[in-house]
A tleap script that builds the chain and sets N, CA, C and O, in Angstrom:
source leaprc.protein.ff14SB
mol = sequence {
  NMET THR THR GLN GLU GLN TYR TYR GLU LEU
  SER PHE TYR SER LEU ALA HIE ARG ASP LYS
  ASN PHE VAL HIE GLN HIE ILE VAL ASP ALA
  TYR THR ALA GLN VAL ALA ASP ARG ASP THR
  LYS PRO ILE ALA VAL PHE PHE SER LEU ALA
  GLY LEU TYR LEU PHE LEU GLY LYS LYS TYR
  THR GLY ARG GLN VAL GLN ASP ALA HIE LEU
  ARG MET ALA LYS LYS THR LYS GLU TYR PRO
  GLU ILE ILE LEU PRO GLU THR ARG GLY ALA
  ILE THR VAL LYS ASP VAL LEU ASP THR PRO
  ALA GLY THR GLU ARG ASP ASP MET ILE ARG
  LYS TRP CYS ALA SER VAL TRP GLU ALA PHE
  SER SER GLN HIE GLU LYS ILE ILE SER LEU
  THR GLU ALA LEU LEU ALA CVAL
}
set mol.1.N position { 16.024 243.496 167.149 }
set mol.1.CA position { 15.363 243.891 168.667 }
set mol.1.C position { 13.975 244.556 167.812 }
set mol.1.O position { 13.682 245.115 166.756 }
set mol.2.N position { 13.225 243.929 169.415 }
set mol.2.CA position { 11.390 244.603 168.883 }
set mol.2.C position { 11.377 245.969 169.222 }
set mol.2.O position { 12.392 246.619 169.475 }
set mol.3.N position { 10.187 246.416 169.227 }
set mol.3.CA position { 9.953 247.615 169.220 }
set mol.3.C position { 9.351 247.871 170.440 }
set mol.3.O position { 9.284 248.995 170.937 }
set mol.4.N position { 8.721 246.426 171.150 }
set mol.4.CA position { 8.759 246.619 172.245 }
set mol.4.C position { 10.468 247.042 173.630 }
set mol.4.O position { 10.776 248.005 174.332 }
set mol.5.N position { 11.223 245.335 173.274 }
set mol.5.CA position { 12.209 245.337 173.024 }
set mol.5.C position { 13.375 246.745 173.536 }
set mol.5.O position { 14.222 246.841 174.425 }
set mol.6.N position { 12.683 248.029 172.049 }
set mol.6.CA position { 13.779 249.190 172.370 }
set mol.6.C position { 13.253 249.630 173.413 }
set mol.6.O position { 13.938 249.870 174.407 }
set mol.7.N position { 11.193 249.925 173.362 }
set mol.7.CA position { 10.937 250.750 174.153 }
set mol.7.C position { 11.668 250.321 175.345 }
set mol.7.O position { 12.125 251.297 175.940 }
set mol.8.N position { 11.974 249.056 175.975 }
set mol.8.CA position { 12.942 248.667 176.878 }
set mol.8.C position { 13.869 249.087 177.523 }
set mol.8.O position { 13.907 249.275 178.739 }
set mol.9.N position { 14.782 249.281 176.647 }
set mol.9.CA position { 15.694 249.706 176.305 }
set mol.9.C position { 16.177 250.988 176.797 }
set mol.9.O position { 17.155 251.437 177.395 }
set mol.10.N position { 14.462 251.614 176.010 }
set mol.10.CA position { 14.795 253.367 176.398 }
set mol.10.C position { 14.602 253.663 178.375 }
set mol.10.O position { 15.089 254.346 179.276 }
set mol.11.N position { 13.609 252.664 178.153 }
set mol.11.CA position { 12.931 252.700 179.594 }
set mol.11.C position { 13.755 252.715 180.461 }
set mol.11.O position { 13.389 253.281 181.492 }
set mol.12.N position { 15.149 252.144 180.451 }
set mol.12.CA position { 16.149 251.932 181.504 }
set mol.12.C position { 17.028 253.144 181.192 }
set mol.12.O position { 17.707 253.707 182.050 }
set mol.13.N position { 16.965 253.550 179.759 }
set mol.13.CA position { 17.598 255.058 180.221 }
set mol.13.C position { 17.327 255.807 180.548 }
set mol.13.O position { 18.210 256.643 180.740 }
set mol.14.N position { 15.817 256.205 180.923 }
set mol.14.CA position { 15.466 257.414 180.666 }
set mol.14.C position { 14.635 257.218 182.690 }
set mol.14.O position { 14.184 258.100 183.420 }
set mol.15.N position { 14.800 255.391 182.979 }
set mol.15.CA position { 14.825 255.610 184.848 }
set mol.15.C position { 16.171 255.702 185.903 }
set mol.15.O position { 16.227 255.956 187.106 }
set mol.16.N position { 17.328 255.348 184.803 }
set mol.16.CA position { 18.437 255.523 185.115 }
set mol.16.C position { 18.681 257.071 185.463 }
set mol.16.O position { 19.276 257.484 186.458 }
set mol.17.N position { 18.105 257.842 184.450 }
set mol.17.CA position { 18.060 259.136 184.374 }
set mol.17.C position { 18.452 260.197 185.368 }
set mol.17.O position { 17.686 260.304 186.325 }
set mol.18.N position { 19.035 260.649 185.348 }
set mol.18.CA position { 18.912 262.025 187.460 }
set mol.18.C position { 18.217 262.648 186.778 }
set mol.18.O position { 17.094 262.217 187.039 }
set mol.19.N position { 18.174 263.008 186.432 }
set mol.19.CA position { 17.075 264.275 185.847 }
set mol.19.C position { 15.702 265.013 186.878 }
set mol.19.O position { 14.795 264.238 187.182 }
set mol.20.N position { 15.610 266.508 187.379 }
set mol.20.CA position { 14.439 266.444 187.968 }
set mol.20.C position { 13.451 266.358 187.585 }
set mol.20.O position { 12.390 266.279 188.203 }
set mol.21.N position { 13.803 266.364 185.659 }
set mol.21.CA position { 12.376 266.977 185.395 }
set mol.21.C position { 12.004 265.440 184.847 }
set mol.21.O position { 11.780 265.760 183.680 }
set mol.22.N position { 11.824 264.267 184.871 }
set mol.22.CA position { 11.376 262.929 184.962 }
set mol.22.C position { 11.307 263.089 183.425 }
set mol.22.O position { 10.343 263.692 182.954 }
set mol.23.N position { 12.215 262.618 182.656 }
set mol.23.CA position { 11.783 262.107 180.995 }
set mol.23.C position { 11.264 261.057 180.793 }
set mol.23.O position { 10.829 260.623 179.726 }
set mol.24.N position { 11.283 260.431 182.124 }
set mol.24.CA position { 10.312 258.689 182.045 }
set mol.24.C position { 8.747 259.236 180.996 }
set mol.24.O position { 8.173 259.050 179.922 }
set mol.25.N position { 8.690 259.957 182.209 }
set mol.25.CA position { 7.046 260.027 181.794 }
set mol.25.C position { 6.960 259.969 180.273 }
set mol.25.O position { 6.290 259.061 179.781 }
set mol.26.N position { 7.705 261.039 179.305 }
set mol.26.CA position { 6.889 261.833 178.401 }
set mol.26.C position { 7.990 260.524 176.906 }
set mol.26.O position { 8.044 260.757 175.699 }
set mol.27.N position { 8.601 259.405 177.580 }
set mol.27.CA position { 8.410 258.572 176.853 }
set mol.27.C position { 7.238 257.401 176.678 }
set mol.27.O position { 6.930 256.911 175.591 }
set mol.28.N position { 6.840 257.165 177.536 }
set mol.28.CA position { 6.239 256.372 178.315 }
set mol.28.C position { 5.211 257.133 177.192 }
set mol.28.O position { 5.239 256.807 176.005 }
set mol.29.N position { 4.236 258.262 177.750 }
set mol.29.CA position { 3.387 258.872 176.433 }
set mol.29.C position { 3.485 258.495 175.326 }
set mol.29.O position { 2.629 257.851 174.721 }
set mol.30.N position { 4.805 258.932 174.808 }
set mol.30.CA position { 4.745 258.920 173.042 }
set mol.30.C position { 4.810 257.871 172.654 }
set mol.30.O position { 4.772 257.689 171.437 }
set mol.31.N position { 4.962 256.527 173.766 }
set mol.31.CA position { 5.759 255.253 173.063 }
set mol.31.C position { 4.244 254.950 173.301 }
set mol.31.O position { 3.931 254.121 172.447 }
set mol.32.N position { 2.840 255.343 174.317 }
set mol.32.CA position { 1.221 254.651 174.390 }
set mol.32.C position { 0.415 255.249 172.890 }
set mol.32.O position { -0.496 254.940 172.122 }
set mol.33.N position { 1.389 256.241 173.088 }
set mol.33.CA position { 0.146 257.223 172.233 }
set mol.33.C position { 0.607 256.091 170.599 }
set mol.33.O position { -0.169 255.497 169.850 }
set mol.34.N position { 2.255 256.181 170.551 }
set mol.34.CA position { 2.495 255.678 169.158 }
set mol.34.C position { 2.093 254.307 168.397 }
set mol.34.O position { 1.924 254.003 167.216 }
set mol.35.N position { 2.003 253.471 169.917 }
set mol.35.CA position { 1.932 252.214 169.600 }
set mol.35.C position { 0.286 251.776 170.159 }
set mol.35.O position { 0.147 250.613 170.535 }
set mol.36.N position { -0.610 252.460 170.193 }
set mol.36.CA position { -1.968 252.354 170.010 }
set mol.36.C position { -2.530 251.973 169.219 }
set mol.36.O position { -2.437 252.458 168.091 }
set mol.37.N position { -3.596 250.618 169.600 }
set mol.37.CA position { -3.792 250.027 168.866 }
set mol.37.C position { -6.043 250.170 169.628 }
set mol.37.O position { -6.450 250.673 170.675 }
set mol.38.N position { -6.901 249.433 168.412 }
set mol.38.CA position { -8.107 249.707 168.762 }
set mol.38.C position { -8.519 249.003 170.580 }
set mol.38.O position { -9.359 249.276 171.437 }
set mol.39.N position { -7.259 247.904 170.444 }
set mol.39.CA position { -7.648 246.635 172.110 }
set mol.39.C position { -6.829 247.690 173.666 }
set mol.39.O position { -7.067 247.539 174.864 }
set mol.40.N position { -5.757 248.807 172.918 }
set mol.40.CA position { -5.831 249.825 173.611 }
set mol.40.C position { -7.042 250.834 174.632 }
set mol.40.O position { -8.201 251.080 174.298 }
set mol.41.N position { -6.417 251.243 175.797 }
set mol.41.CA position { -8.006 251.344 176.448 }
set mol.41.C position { -7.765 252.706 176.302 }
set mol.41.O position { -6.679 253.285 176.282 }
set mol.42.N position { -9.142 253.260 176.179 }
set mol.42.CA position { -9.172 254.827 176.300 }
set mol.42.C position { -8.404 255.553 177.217 }
set mol.42.O position { -7.978 256.470 176.516 }
set mol.43.N position { -7.821 255.771 178.699 }
set mol.43.CA position { -7.853 255.780 179.805 }
set mol.43.C position { -6.526 256.051 178.635 }
set mol.43.O position { -6.243 257.196 178.283 }
set mol.44.N position { -5.832 254.913 178.146 }
set mol.44.CA position { -4.061 255.204 177.780 }
set mol.44.C position { -4.234 255.893 176.660 }
set mol.44.O position { -3.370 256.769 176.664 }
set mol.45.N position { -4.940 255.978 175.619 }
set mol.45.CA position { -4.541 256.587 174.980 }
set mol.45.C position { -4.756 258.333 175.407 }
set mol.45.O position { -3.866 259.139 175.138 }
set mol.46.N position { -5.971 258.731 176.053 }
set mol.46.CA position { -6.102 259.767 176.250 }
set mol.46.C position { -5.071 259.897 177.595 }
set mol.46.O position { -5.794 260.333 178.490 }
set mol.47.N position { -4.484 259.817 177.823 }
set mol.47.CA position { -3.780 260.371 179.010 }
set mol.47.C position { -2.516 260.747 177.920 }
set mol.47.O position { -2.000 261.825 177.627 }
set mol.48.N position { -2.271 259.399 177.475 }
set mol.48.CA position { -0.695 260.008 176.806 }
set mol.48.C position { -0.982 261.193 175.547 }
set mol.48.O position { -0.128 262.014 175.213 }
set mol.49.N position { -1.568 261.153 175.287 }
set mol.49.CA position { -2.265 262.465 174.382 }
set mol.49.C position { -2.088 263.898 175.570 }
set mol.49.O position { -1.403 264.919 175.522 }
set mol.50.N position { -3.114 263.332 176.633 }
set mol.50.CA position { -2.753 264.401 177.449 }
set mol.50.C position { -1.547 265.122 178.160 }
set mol.50.O position { -1.211 266.247 178.528 }
set mol.51.N position { -1.113 263.890 178.141 }
set mol.51.CA position { 0.650 264.426 178.498 }
set mol.51.C position { 1.498 265.079 177.710 }
set mol.51.O position { 2.261 265.982 178.055 }
set mol.52.N position { 1.323 264.478 176.322 }
set mol.52.CA position { 2.069 265.536 175.199 }
set mol.52.C position { 1.424 266.360 175.419 }
set mol.52.O position { 1.847 267.434 175.848 }
set mol.53.N position { 0.300 266.125 175.209 }
set mol.53.CA position { 0.222 268.377 175.190 }
set mol.53.C position { 0.897 269.065 176.619 }
set mol.53.O position { 1.838 269.857 176.566 }
set mol.54.N position { 0.331 268.680 177.745 }
set mol.54.CA position { 0.992 269.053 178.465 }
set mol.54.C position { 2.729 269.399 178.637 }
set mol.54.O position { 3.315 270.215 179.349 }
set mol.55.N position { 3.047 268.753 178.003 }
set mol.55.CA position { 4.568 268.520 178.248 }
set mol.55.C position { 4.758 269.581 176.720 }
set mol.55.O position { 5.861 269.684 176.182 }
set mol.56.N position { 3.878 270.092 176.334 }
set mol.56.CA position { 4.966 269.664 175.124 }
set mol.56.C position { 3.792 271.948 174.904 }
set mol.56.O position { 4.631 272.847 174.847 }
set mol.57.N position { 2.854 272.276 174.855 }
set mol.57.CA position { 2.141 273.001 175.250 }
set mol.57.C position { 2.144 273.439 176.512 }
set mol.57.O position { 1.143 274.122 176.727 }
set mol.58.N position { 2.727 273.352 177.278 }
set mol.58.CA position { 2.544 273.922 178.600 }
set mol.58.C position { 3.777 273.943 179.461 }
set mol.58.O position { 3.770 274.691 180.439 }
set mol.59.N position { 4.847 273.198 179.203 }
set mol.59.CA position { 5.844 272.805 179.319 }
set mol.59.C position { 5.829 272.104 180.988 }
set mol.59.O position { 6.508 272.510 181.932 }
set mol.60.N position { 5.054 271.196 180.999 }
set mol.60.CA position { 4.647 270.722 181.597 }
set mol.60.C position { 5.908 269.476 182.207 }
set mol.60.O position { 6.101 268.654 181.311 }
set mol.61.N position { 6.850 269.145 183.604 }
set mol.61.CA position { 8.440 268.251 182.962 }
set mol.61.C position { 7.403 267.156 183.614 }
set mol.61.O position { 6.320 267.454 184.118 }
set mol.62.N position { 7.971 265.772 183.501 }
set mol.62.CA position { 7.860 264.773 183.403 }
set mol.62.C position { 6.286 264.904 185.263 }
set mol.62.O position { 5.067 264.965 185.428 }
set mol.63.N position { 7.672 264.869 186.162 }
set mol.63.CA position { 7.081 265.026 187.321 }
set mol.63.C position { 5.414 265.617 187.155 }
set mol.63.O position { 4.399 265.164 187.684 }
set mol.64.N position { 5.521 266.440 186.497 }
set mol.64.CA position { 4.449 267.640 186.941 }
set mol.64.C position { 3.389 266.565 185.986 }
set mol.64.O position { 2.380 266.258 186.621 }
set mol.65.N position { 3.470 265.921 184.494 }
set mol.65.CA position { 2.382 265.631 183.896 }
set mol.65.C position { 2.436 263.776 184.565 }
set mol.65.O position { 2.165 262.760 183.925 }
set mol.66.N position { 2.819 263.870 185.822 }
set mol.66.CA position { 2.931 262.355 186.781 }
set mol.66.C position { 1.433 263.125 187.245 }
set mol.66.O position { 0.414 262.776 186.648 }
set mol.67.N position { 1.383 263.734 187.872 }
set mol.67.CA position { 0.573 264.484 189.138 }
set mol.67.C position { -0.513 265.136 188.231 }
set mol.67.O position { -1.615 265.244 188.769 }
set mol.68.N position { -0.392 265.631 186.839 }
set mol.68.CA position { -1.847 265.692 185.941 }
set mol.68.C position { -2.575 264.465 186.062 }
set mol.68.O position { -3.799 264.355 186.128 }
set mol.69.N position { -1.743 263.576 186.085 }
set mol.69.CA position { -3.016 262.278 185.409 }
set mol.69.C position { -3.455 261.819 186.369 }
set mol.69.O position { -4.597 261.375 186.250 }
set mol.70.N position { -2.828 261.711 187.658 }
set mol.70.CA position { -3.213 261.595 188.720 }
set mol.70.C position { -4.912 262.289 189.544 }
set mol.70.O position { -5.930 261.748 189.976 }
set mol.71.N position { -4.461 263.621 189.422 }
set mol.71.CA position { -5.706 264.052 189.460 }
set mol.71.C position { -7.036 264.005 188.664 }
set mol.71.O position { -8.205 264.138 189.026 }
set mol.72.N position { -6.351 263.725 187.218 }
set mol.72.CA position { -7.504 263.853 186.378 }
set mol.72.C position { -7.954 262.571 186.470 }
set mol.72.O position { -9.031 262.470 185.882 }
set mol.73.N position { -7.599 261.583 186.940 }
set mol.73.CA position { -7.931 260.374 186.827 }
set mol.73.C position { -8.987 259.688 187.937 }
set mol.73.O position { -9.568 258.606 187.860 }
set mol.74.N position { -9.037 260.893 189.195 }
set mol.74.CA position { -9.824 261.304 190.127 }
set mol.74.C position { -10.909 262.050 189.739 }
set mol.74.O position { -11.972 261.737 190.274 }
set mol.75.N position { -10.925 263.120 188.807 }
set mol.75.CA position { -12.119 263.255 188.249 }
set mol.75.C position { -13.312 262.596 187.290 }
set mol.75.O position { -14.472 262.987 187.154 }
set mol.76.N position { -12.757 261.668 186.783 }
set mol.76.CA position { -13.612 261.576 185.319 }
set mol.76.C position { -13.070 260.074 185.421 }
set mol.76.O position { -12.141 259.718 186.146 }
set mol.77.N position { -13.640 259.448 184.764 }
set mol.77.CA position { -13.847 258.377 184.289 }
set mol.77.C position { -14.553 257.813 182.754 }
set mol.77.O position { -14.868 256.650 182.504 }
set mol.78.N position { -14.631 258.511 182.223 }
set mol.78.CA position { -15.043 258.631 181.189 }
set mol.78.C position { -14.291 259.046 180.694 }
set mol.78.O position { -13.830 260.067 181.205 }
set mol.79.N position { -13.520 258.435 179.087 }
set mol.79.CA position { -12.715 259.570 178.575 }
set mol.79.C position { -12.704 259.233 176.721 }
set mol.79.O position { -12.173 258.248 176.209 }
set mol.80.N position { -13.309 260.149 176.103 }
set mol.80.CA position { -13.610 260.605 174.238 }
set mol.80.C position { -12.920 258.982 174.003 }
set mol.80.O position { -12.081 258.413 174.702 }
set mol.81.N position { -13.667 258.463 172.660 }
set mol.81.CA position { -12.639 258.230 171.890 }
set mol.81.C position { -11.718 258.517 170.822 }
set mol.81.O position { -11.867 259.558 170.183 }
set mol.82.N position { -11.176 258.053 170.666 }
set mol.82.CA position { -9.991 258.890 170.502 }
set mol.82.C position { -9.785 258.584 169.134 }
set mol.82.O position { -9.380 257.426 169.235 }
set mol.83.N position { -9.791 258.838 167.950 }
set mol.83.CA position { -9.365 258.260 166.441 }
set mol.83.C position { -7.861 257.947 166.039 }
set mol.83.O position { -7.207 258.986 166.126 }
set mol.84.N position { -7.325 257.196 165.753 }
set mol.84.CA position { -5.726 256.672 165.942 }
set mol.84.C position { -5.327 256.707 164.466 }
set mol.84.O position { -5.623 255.968 163.527 }
set mol.85.N position { -4.316 258.148 164.587 }
set mol.85.CA position { -4.192 258.163 163.079 }
set mol.85.C position { -3.697 257.072 161.899 }
set mol.85.O position { -3.319 256.011 162.396 }
set mol.86.N position { -3.617 257.136 160.229 }
set mol.86.CA position { -2.508 255.832 160.264 }
set mol.86.C position { -1.309 255.515 160.542 }
set mol.86.O position { -0.871 254.423 160.904 }
set mol.87.N position { -0.428 257.125 160.252 }
set mol.87.CA position { 0.737 257.024 160.913 }
set mol.87.C position { 1.207 258.411 162.061 }
set mol.87.O position { 0.906 259.599 161.951 }
set mol.88.N position { 1.828 257.898 162.875 }
set mol.88.CA position { 1.805 258.414 164.319 }
set mol.88.C position { 3.018 258.892 164.533 }
set mol.88.O position { 3.565 258.609 165.599 }
set mol.89.N position { 3.702 259.725 163.556 }
set mol.89.CA position { 5.163 260.307 163.526 }
set mol.89.C position { 5.982 260.056 163.045 }
set mol.89.O position { 6.126 258.833 163.045 }
set mol.90.N position { 7.091 260.816 162.316 }
set mol.90.CA position { 8.132 259.659 161.237 }
set mol.90.C position { 9.156 259.341 162.411 }
set mol.90.O position { 9.770 258.279 162.321 }
set mol.91.N position { 9.442 260.322 163.714 }
set mol.91.CA position { 10.730 259.765 164.709 }
set mol.91.C position { 9.970 258.230 165.284 }
set mol.91.O position { 8.854 257.912 164.872 }
set mol.92.N position { 10.431 257.716 165.872 }
set mol.92.CA position { 10.094 256.298 166.202 }
set mol.92.C position { 11.365 255.881 167.548 }
set mol.92.O position { 12.565 255.819 167.280 }
set mol.93.N position { 10.816 255.636 168.939 }
set mol.93.CA position { 12.041 254.715 169.718 }
set mol.93.C position { 12.964 254.239 168.687 }
set mol.93.O position { 13.943 254.972 168.828 }
set mol.94.N position { 13.119 253.721 168.077 }
set mol.94.CA position { 15.004 253.540 167.665 }
set mol.94.C position { 15.457 254.646 167.309 }
set mol.94.O position { 16.666 254.768 167.510 }
set mol.95.N position { 14.861 255.649 166.778 }
set mol.95.CA position { 15.699 256.721 166.763 }
set mol.95.C position { 16.095 257.493 167.142 }
set mol.95.O position { 17.069 258.149 166.772 }
set mol.96.N position { 15.169 257.649 168.312 }
set mol.96.CA position { 16.121 258.343 170.198 }
set mol.96.C position { 16.991 256.547 170.511 }
set mol.96.O position { 17.866 256.296 171.339 }
set mol.97.N position { 16.640 256.037 169.978 }
set mol.97.CA position { 17.642 255.091 170.720 }
set mol.97.C position { 19.068 255.649 169.716 }
set mol.97.O position { 19.607 256.728 169.965 }
set mol.98.N position { 19.536 254.763 168.613 }
set mol.98.CA position { 19.991 255.406 168.187 }
set mol.98.C position { 20.834 256.941 168.244 }
set mol.98.O position { 21.920 257.100 167.688 }
set mol.99.N position { 19.995 258.214 169.158 }
set mol.99.CA position { 20.915 259.264 169.017 }
set mol.99.C position { 21.903 258.791 170.481 }
set mol.99.O position { 21.414 258.168 171.424 }
set mol.100.N position { 23.243 259.202 170.417 }
set mol.100.CA position { 23.671 259.546 171.484 }
set mol.100.C position { 22.768 259.252 173.137 }
set mol.100.O position { 21.579 259.401 173.418 }
set mol.101.N position { 23.391 259.008 173.581 }
set mol.101.CA position { 22.386 259.468 175.032 }
set mol.101.C position { 23.374 260.655 175.674 }
set mol.101.O position { 24.467 261.005 175.228 }
set mol.102.N position { 22.804 261.079 176.634 }
set mol.102.CA position { 22.817 262.342 176.893 }
set mol.102.C position { 22.063 263.357 176.581 }
set mol.102.O position { 20.885 263.033 176.434 }
set mol.103.N position { 22.370 264.840 176.369 }
set mol.103.CA position { 21.810 266.182 175.802 }
set mol.103.C position { 21.057 265.665 173.960 }
set mol.103.O position { 19.925 265.786 173.493 }
set mol.104.N position { 22.010 265.244 173.538 }
set mol.104.CA position { 21.560 264.689 172.284 }
set mol.104.C position { 20.352 264.007 172.425 }
set mol.104.O position { 19.403 264.714 172.088 }
set mol.105.N position { 19.938 262.516 172.928 }
set mol.105.CA position { 18.778 261.347 173.029 }
set mol.105.C position { 17.683 262.474 173.861 }
set mol.105.O position { 16.487 262.446 173.570 }
set mol.106.N position { 18.312 263.645 175.115 }
set mol.106.CA position { 16.946 263.909 175.524 }
set mol.106.C position { 16.529 265.342 174.367 }
set mol.106.O position { 15.388 265.661 174.033 }
set mol.107.N position { 17.156 265.667 174.157 }
set mol.107.CA position { 16.635 266.570 172.353 }
set mol.107.C position { 15.489 265.560 171.662 }
set mol.107.O position { 14.271 265.625 171.497 }
set mol.108.N position { 16.344 264.775 171.409 }
set mol.108.CA position { 15.310 263.938 170.628 }
set mol.108.C position { 14.100 263.193 171.059 }
set mol.108.O position { 13.191 262.967 170.260 }
set mol.109.N position { 14.060 262.825 172.226 }
set mol.109.CA position { 13.138 262.487 173.439 }
set mol.109.C position { 12.034 263.748 172.516 }
set mol.109.O position { 11.180 263.594 171.644 }
set mol.110.N position { 12.447 264.685 173.058 }
set mol.110.CA position { 11.305 265.727 172.949 }
set mol.110.C position { 11.120 265.936 171.007 }
set mol.110.O position { 9.973 266.010 170.568 }
set mol.111.N position { 11.853 265.981 170.406 }
set mol.111.CA position { 11.081 265.906 169.316 }
set mol.111.C position { 10.933 264.419 168.882 }
set mol.111.O position { 11.356 264.282 167.734 }
set mol.112.N position { 10.363 262.993 169.549 }
set mol.112.CA position { 9.980 262.209 169.595 }
set mol.112.C position { 8.388 262.831 170.019 }
set mol.112.O position { 7.677 263.119 169.056 }
set mol.113.N position { 7.934 263.000 171.108 }
set mol.113.CA position { 7.092 263.937 172.154 }
set mol.113.C position { 5.807 264.557 170.893 }
set mol.113.O position { 4.679 264.108 170.690 }
set mol.114.N position { 6.763 266.125 169.983 }
set mol.114.CA position { 6.484 266.528 168.961 }
set mol.114.C position { 6.107 266.021 168.044 }
set mol.114.O position { 5.030 266.435 167.613 }
set mol.115.N position { 6.854 264.795 167.240 }
set mol.115.CA position { 6.075 264.021 166.028 }
set mol.115.C position { 5.114 263.577 165.903 }
set mol.115.O position { 4.412 263.562 164.892 }
set mol.116.N position { 4.820 262.899 167.465 }
set mol.116.CA position { 3.546 261.988 167.728 }
set mol.116.C position { 2.383 263.065 167.935 }
set mol.116.O position { 1.254 263.143 167.449 }
set mol.117.N position { 2.767 263.504 168.431 }
set mol.117.CA position { 1.916 264.784 169.225 }
set mol.117.C position { 1.165 265.501 167.982 }
set mol.117.O position { -0.029 265.798 168.009 }
set mol.118.N position { 1.872 265.693 167.092 }
set mol.118.CA position { 1.457 266.374 165.948 }
set mol.118.C position { 0.699 265.650 164.653 }
set mol.118.O position { 0.014 266.157 163.765 }
set mol.119.N position { 1.213 263.829 164.967 }
set mol.119.CA position { 0.266 263.242 163.746 }
set mol.119.C position { -0.689 262.655 164.474 }
set mol.119.O position { -1.191 261.613 164.054 }
set mol.120.N position { -1.228 263.387 166.052 }
set mol.120.CA position { -2.920 263.629 166.311 }
set mol.120.C position { -3.393 264.769 166.174 }
set mol.120.O position { -4.211 265.332 166.902 }
set mol.121.N position { -3.093 264.996 165.608 }
set mol.121.CA position { -3.343 267.303 165.352 }
set mol.121.C position { -5.036 266.771 164.957 }
set mol.121.O position { -5.468 267.155 166.044 }
set mol.122.N position { -6.382 266.161 164.215 }
set mol.122.CA position { -6.914 266.325 164.073 }
set mol.122.C position { -7.519 266.030 165.625 }
set mol.122.O position { -8.649 266.495 165.776 }
set mol.123.N position { -6.979 265.361 166.762 }
set mol.123.CA position { -7.149 265.228 167.977 }
set mol.123.C position { -7.357 266.478 169.099 }
set mol.123.O position { -8.052 266.538 170.114 }
set mol.124.N position { -6.647 267.232 168.604 }
set mol.124.CA position { -6.400 268.446 170.019 }
set mol.124.C position { -7.366 268.543 170.512 }
set mol.124.O position { -7.764 268.119 171.597 }
set mol.125.N position { -8.003 269.325 169.471 }
set mol.125.CA position { -9.394 270.282 170.375 }
set mol.125.C position { -9.834 269.335 171.161 }
set mol.125.O position { -10.120 269.822 172.255 }
set mol.126.N position { -10.056 268.002 171.106 }
set mol.126.CA position { -10.518 267.241 172.293 }
set mol.126.C position { -10.148 266.894 173.572 }
set mol.126.O position { -10.769 266.795 174.631 }
set mol.127.N position { -8.523 266.662 173.111 }
set mol.127.CA position { -8.076 266.478 173.899 }
set mol.127.C position { -7.179 267.817 174.780 }
set mol.127.O position { -6.637 267.464 175.828 }
set mol.128.N position { -7.071 268.896 174.478 }
set mol.128.CA position { -6.775 269.912 175.055 }
set mol.128.C position { -8.276 270.505 175.896 }
set mol.128.O position { -8.413 271.129 176.949 }
set mol.129.N position { -8.944 270.155 175.217 }
set mol.129.CA position { -10.459 270.808 175.320 }
set mol.129.C position { -11.005 270.179 177.020 }
set mol.129.O position { -11.547 270.858 177.892 }
set mol.130.N position { -10.706 268.940 177.077 }
set mol.130.CA position { -11.013 268.186 178.585 }
set mol.130.C position { -9.869 268.161 178.911 }
set mol.130.O position { -10.065 268.112 180.125 }
set mol.131.N position { -7.837 268.148 178.721 }
set mol.131.CA position { -7.735 268.296 179.726 }
set mol.131.C position { -8.000 269.569 180.817 }
set mol.131.O position { -8.203 269.729 182.021 }
set mol.132.N position { -7.873 270.281 179.702 }
set mol.132.CA position { -7.954 271.323 181.010 }
set mol.132.C position { -8.901 272.125 181.471 }
set mol.132.O position { -8.604 273.152 182.081 }
set mol.133.N position { -10.288 271.725 181.218 }
set mol.133.CA position { -11.453 271.073 182.221 }
set mol.133.C position { -11.056 270.226 183.245 }
set mol.133.O position { -11.171 270.593 184.414 }
set mol.134.N position { -10.665 269.287 182.993 }
set mol.134.CA position { -10.387 268.502 184.035 }
set mol.134.C position { -9.132 268.899 184.927 }
set mol.134.O position { -8.927 268.324 185.996 }
set mol.135.N position { -8.471 269.700 184.546 }
set mol.135.CA position { -6.886 270.515 185.504 }
set mol.135.C position { -7.632 271.804 185.884 }
set mol.135.O position { -7.123 272.103 186.965 }
set mol.136.N position { -8.635 272.808 185.566 }
set mol.136.CA position { -8.598 273.854 185.788 }
set mol.136.C position { -7.387 274.523 185.209 }
set mol.136.O position { -6.978 275.308 186.064 }
set mol.137.N position { -6.738 274.558 184.292 }
set mol.137.CA position { -5.579 275.151 183.930 }
set mol.137.C position { -6.290 275.926 182.375 }
set mol.137.O position { -5.576 276.615 181.647 }
savepdb mol mol.pdb
quit
């Protein structure tokens, strides 16, 4: 199974999740940041990392991250260049899928997000600064 197919399978799980926190947004952000390449649009890279920051650093739910993305998009169309690290985290979508569904998998999603966010540590200041400026937080 390809990484993209694994992502689709995990998306099915997260979209079917009847969780008020909308965990699906977090997998979208982790996956986008982890697989981004030079052809990925700057808005996608920035929003994925901003979403991870808001989730991990500010304890936003997936719904709150979605709302933040909408609010930020209304304020600017210019996004910083993000340097893509060689390694994007030790945990992958496959690791998440290999974890039993339910609480264990949901915990692994959080660990995956943290792993990807940490891989971009050299870009944190830039991401946090613009995110907080756009959201006035």
